[in-house]
C-alpha positions, 0 to 999 in steps of 0.5 A, spaced: 499 499 499 502 506 498 503 511 504 499 518 502 503 522 507 509 521 503 505 524 497 503 530 502 510 531 504 512 531 496 507 535 494 508 540 499 516 540 497 515 541 490 508 543 489 505 550 489 505 550 497 511 552 496 510 558 492 512 565 496 506 568 497 505 574 502 499 573 507 495 579 506 493 582 513 486 585 515 485 587 522 477 587 524 474 589 531 468 584 529 469 577 528 462 576 523 466 581 518 471 575 517 471 572 510 476 567 511 479 568 504 485 564 503 492 567 504 488 572 508 490 573 516 485 576 520 487 579 526 481 581 532 483 586 536 478 588 542 480 593 547 485 595 543 489 589 543 490 583 538 486 578 541 485 572 536 488 570 529 483 567 524 486 564 517 484 558 512 489 552 512 494 554 507 494 546 505 488 547 502 483 543 506 478 549 508 479 549 515 479 555 519 485 556 524 484 560 531 490 562 534 489 565 541 494 571 542 492 573 550 497 572 555 492 570 560 490 564 556 494 557 555 496 555 549 497 562 546 502 564 540 506 571 540 504 576 534 510 580 532 513 585 527 519 584 524 524 589 521 522 589 515 515 591 517 512 584 516 509 579 521 512 573 525 508 568 529 511 564 534 511 558 536 509 554 530 502 552 528 501 545 528 494 541 527 494 535 530 487 533 527 485 534 520 490 535 515 495 535 520 499 541 517 505 544 520 508 551 519 510 557 521 509 564 519 515 568 518 515 575 514 508 574 513 509 568 509 507 561 510 513 557 511 512 549 512 515 545 517 
């Protein structure tokens, strides 16, 4: 039997997912305004603070990934602006269900782990 995870890995390495595409950043105060467009990173801001990030999984599975930015809750991620003015998110995003994608957001781009 063919191991499909190998094909998924090779597709990520050699396929269109490796094309460098900058994520468009949209800041919203109301999550109902989120359209969940591909290659768009939505930052929810409440009370003057970034609270959540929402984005479509970059593998193409269609799942919406919600990322907690609130330090008071665990787990949480750190969103920062780098020297070039683009966004970095740490640590990596690792889906443990569904497509099991694992990636970083560096310089406002998806970098597969």
